[in-house]
N, C-alpha and C positions, 0 to 999 in steps of 0.2 A: 258481485265480482264478475268480471269477464276475463277470458283468456287472451293474453296479449298476442297480437300478430305482428309486433314490431321485431322482426327477426334480425337482430344485430349480434354478431359474435365478437369476442375479444381479439381474435386473430387479425391483426392489422386494422381493427375496427371496421371490418367489412360488413356492409348491410346487404342482406339478401332479400329479394322479393319472395313472397310465399308461393308455394306450389298450388295454392288454391285461391279462389276469388270470392268476393261478395256476390252471391247469385241473386237474381231477381225474385221477388215475391209477387205473383201476378194473379189477377182475378179470373176465375173460370166462370164464364156466363152460363155454359151448358150445365155444369155440375151444380152451380148455385140454383139454377132453375129446377133441377131434379130434386134437390133436398129442401128447397124453399128457404134457404139460408145462405150465408156468405161462405163460399169455398175458395180458398186461395192455394196456389201451387208454388212450392218452393223449388226452383228449377236447378237442382244439383246436376242435372244432365249437361249443364253448360260449363261444368268444371273443366279445367284444361286436360285432365286425364279421362274425362267422360263420365265421372261419377263422384259421389260424396266421399269416396275413399281417400281423395286427395287431402281432406281435412285431417283425419286421424293419422293416417300413414305419414303425411307431410309433417305433422307435429312430432311424431316419433322420430323421424329421420333428422329433423332439426335438433331435437334434444340430444340425439346421438352425436351430432356435430359439436354441440356445446361441450359435451362430456369428454371428447377426444383430446389428446395432448395437442398443445398449440402447434399449428402448422401441419397437422396430420388429419387426413380425411378418413372417416370410418368406411369400411366396406359393408354395404347393405346387402343382406341376404333375405330374399323373399321366396315363398313357396306357392305362389298363386300365378296361374297363367291368365287370370281374368282381371277384374277391376282392381283388386288389391295389388297385383303384380304391376299393372300399368301405373298405379299411384306411386308405388315404391320406386319404380324405374324413373318416373318423371321427377319425383322429389330428389332422388340421388343426382340426376342430371342438373336440376336447378341449383343444388348446393355443391356441385363439382365432386361428388363422391362416386367411387366405383360401385357397381351393382351387379349381383348375380341373382337370377330368377330361375328356380327349379320348377319345371312344369311337368305334369303327367303327360303321357303319350296321347291322351284324348284331346288335348288342347288344339284348337283349330289353327291351321297354318297361318292365317292372317293375323292371329294374335301373337304368334311367335315372331312374325316379321315386324309387327308394331313394337314389340318389346325390344328387339335387337336393332332394327333399322331406324325407327323413329326416336326411341328413347336411349339407345346405346347400351342396353343391358347385355350382359353375358348370359345366354339362355342355355340351360341344360335340361334335357328330357330324362325323367326317371320315374319308373312305375306307371301303373295304369290308372291310379286315382290320386286325389289330392293328398290323402294321408301318407301315401308312400313318398310322394315328392317332399312333403313336409318333414318326414323322418330323415330324408337325405340332406335337406338343407340344415337341419339341426346338427346333424353329424358334421357337416362342413364347418359350421360355426365353432363347434367344439375343437375341430382340428386346427383352427386358427385362433386359439385363445390368446396366443402371444401377441396378436395384432388387434387393432381396433375393429373387430368384426361385430356387426350388429344384426341380430335376428329380428326380422320384421314380420310378425304374424299377420294374417288377414284381418283379424277382428279382436283377438283375446289379449288385450294389453291396456292397462290404465291410461297410458299416454294416448292411445288411439281413441279411447272413450273421451278423454279430455279434449282432444282436437275436434272430434265430432260434435262436442257440445257447443262449439262456436256457432253452429247453425242456429241454435236457439237464441243466442245473443243477437244475431242478425235479424231473426224474425221479430224479436221484441222491438228492435230499432225501427224496422220497416213498418210494423203495425202502427207505431206512434207517428212516423212520418206520413203515413197515409190517412191518419185521423181516426183509426179504429180504437175502440175501447178494449184494452187487453183483458179486462175482466170477462169479456164475452167469448174468449177463446175456449171452446169446449173440447176440442180434440186435435191431436196431431197424428196423422196416419202415416205409417211407415212399413216397409217390408222388413222381415226378419229372416236372416240366414243364420250366421253365427251369433248375432246379437250385438255387434260393435256399434252400429248406428243406434239401436235401441238404448244401450247403456249411455251413449252420449246424450241422447234426447232426455233421458231421465235426469242425468246430472245437470243439464242446462235448465230444465224446467224447475228443478228443486231450487236452483239459484234465484229464479225470478218469481217463483210461487212457493215460498217456504212453508206456508200454511197448508196442511193436508186437505182442508176443506175447500180450498180454492184451486187445487191443481187440475189442469186439463187432463183428460183421459188420453192415453196413447192407444190408438187403434193399431194393433200389431198384426200384420197380415202375412200369411204364409200360403204356400200351395200344397195341395194333397201330394204326398210323396216326398215332402221336404219339411213337414210340420213338427220339427223337433221341439220348439217352444210349446206349442199347443199340447203335444203329447206329454211333455213334462208337467205342465200345469194340470192336466187331467189326472196324472198319476200322483201329483204332489211331491215329486222328486225328479231329479235329472234322469232323462231317458235317452238312450242311444238308439236311433232308428236302425233297423236291420239293413236297410238299403235306401238309396235315394232314387226315386222313380219319376220325379217331376222333371219336365223339360227346363224349368227355371234353374239352370245350373248354378247361378250365382247365389241361390238360396240353399245350395247343396251341402250344408253342414249337418252331419248325422247326429251331432250333439251340440246344443247351444251352450255358450259360455256360462259358467256357473254364476257369474255376476249378473248376467242377463236374467237367468231364472230367478235369482234372489230378488232382483229389482221388480220383476213382473209379479212376484208374490206380495210385494209390499207397496208398490206404486200403482195408482189407478190404471189398470190395463184391461183392454178388451181384445181378446185373442180371436182372430177370424181366419178361417181357412177357406181358400177359394180354389176353383178348379184351374187346370192349365188352360182350358179353353177360355175361361173368363179372363185370365191374365193376358192371353194373346188378344182377345177381343178388346181389352182395355188399351193395349198397345196400338191397335188399329184405330180406336176411337180418338185417342189423344193425338195421333198422327193426323187424322182428318180435321180435328177441331182446333188444335194448337200448333200443328206443324212440328211436333216433337217426336223424335225417333228414339224409342226406349225399348229395353229388352223385357222379356216376360217377368223377370224378377222384380222389375219396377212396376210392371202391370199389376202385380199382386196387390200393391198398396192402393191402386186406383180402382180395382175391381169391385170392392164393396160399395163404392160410390156410383160407378157406372151401372152396376146391377143392383141398385137400391131396392128394387121390388122384391128381391130375395133376402137381402140383408137388413133392410129397414133401419138404417142408421139414425134416421130422424127420431124414431121412437126409442131405440136403445140408448142413444146418447142424449135424449131429451133436448133435441135441437129446436130452437125457436127462430122466429123470423130474423132476429138480430144476432143470432149465434154466429160464431166464426169457427171454421174448420180449416186446417192447413194439411195439405198432402205433400209429403216429400217425394218429389219426382227424382228418384235417386240416380237415374241414368242407366249407364251400361255400355261397356266397350265391346261386348262379345257379339252383339247383333250385327248382321249384314242384311242387305236387301234380299239376297237369296234366301236367307234363313227365315225372315219374316213372311215371305211369300210361301215358303214351305210350311210354316206353322199355320198360315191362313188356310192353305189347302188341307192340311191335316185335320183341322177342326171345322171345316166348312159346314158340316151338318149341325154344329152346335152354336155357331156364331149368328 
């Protein structure tokens, strides 16, 4: 089964285009050479909002539209000034829905401008951290219970996971189109923040690989200072980090979704934690080699491959010459030229 992307609603039989696209799956010559196997990049950085968030958030917004009374558009409320906020604002704009995004005061001015000027969202600043902004947006939704108000979380919702799972459907189609043997897929590498992408990948892989003995491993990458999944797996229970100290702000969930923790405990998962310097170094390497501009949160998924001498994925994943690995280049809207140059200077002695 695949998730339908034929977005047609009963209201005047209007057909809407999706707020996300079928992204390319491309061969990485440099990473394939490093690992001695085939490494492919799933380019979610090319999504209209700049990240994979368009899939899950877009799916949630569309379902809210379907469930609203005929002729009435739901008001979308999001609590992220990063990639999820951009995805919510863009999806709302695509479907003609009003949108309010509550952001913490720490959100960069260029992100506020993008949300308001580019995507037309009503932006409200509240609190100094995401949890405070999220508490405010939940309060606003409760205050508008009489109207079709829809809370859009950044990652923790089954509809978001379902939407994110469409990435696996595409990857399976693209492997077949390119003549690859899907049985040779050994791993899909992704960054983990709150776990919305991870949950979607697990759901999609289970659809296409129902037998547990054939399921590709998910290489779940986090940065030190934002490793809520890794800490939970080590403890054997959900752990809340005391603080987020990583520069990879998009991975800054102090507690991973319970569904993600449960999935990682039962689905073949290899948890990897990389340094901020390695995440930044990977951003610079993929910019040089593939002309792709991604943020450190995305660099985390690339780091175990670019720094393979430390992580030795070929041995740990039992990669052979004909093995296939896919890395989700998840993207990122938060990065600017000034910030990547700042990070490069910050870690110049480690790169």
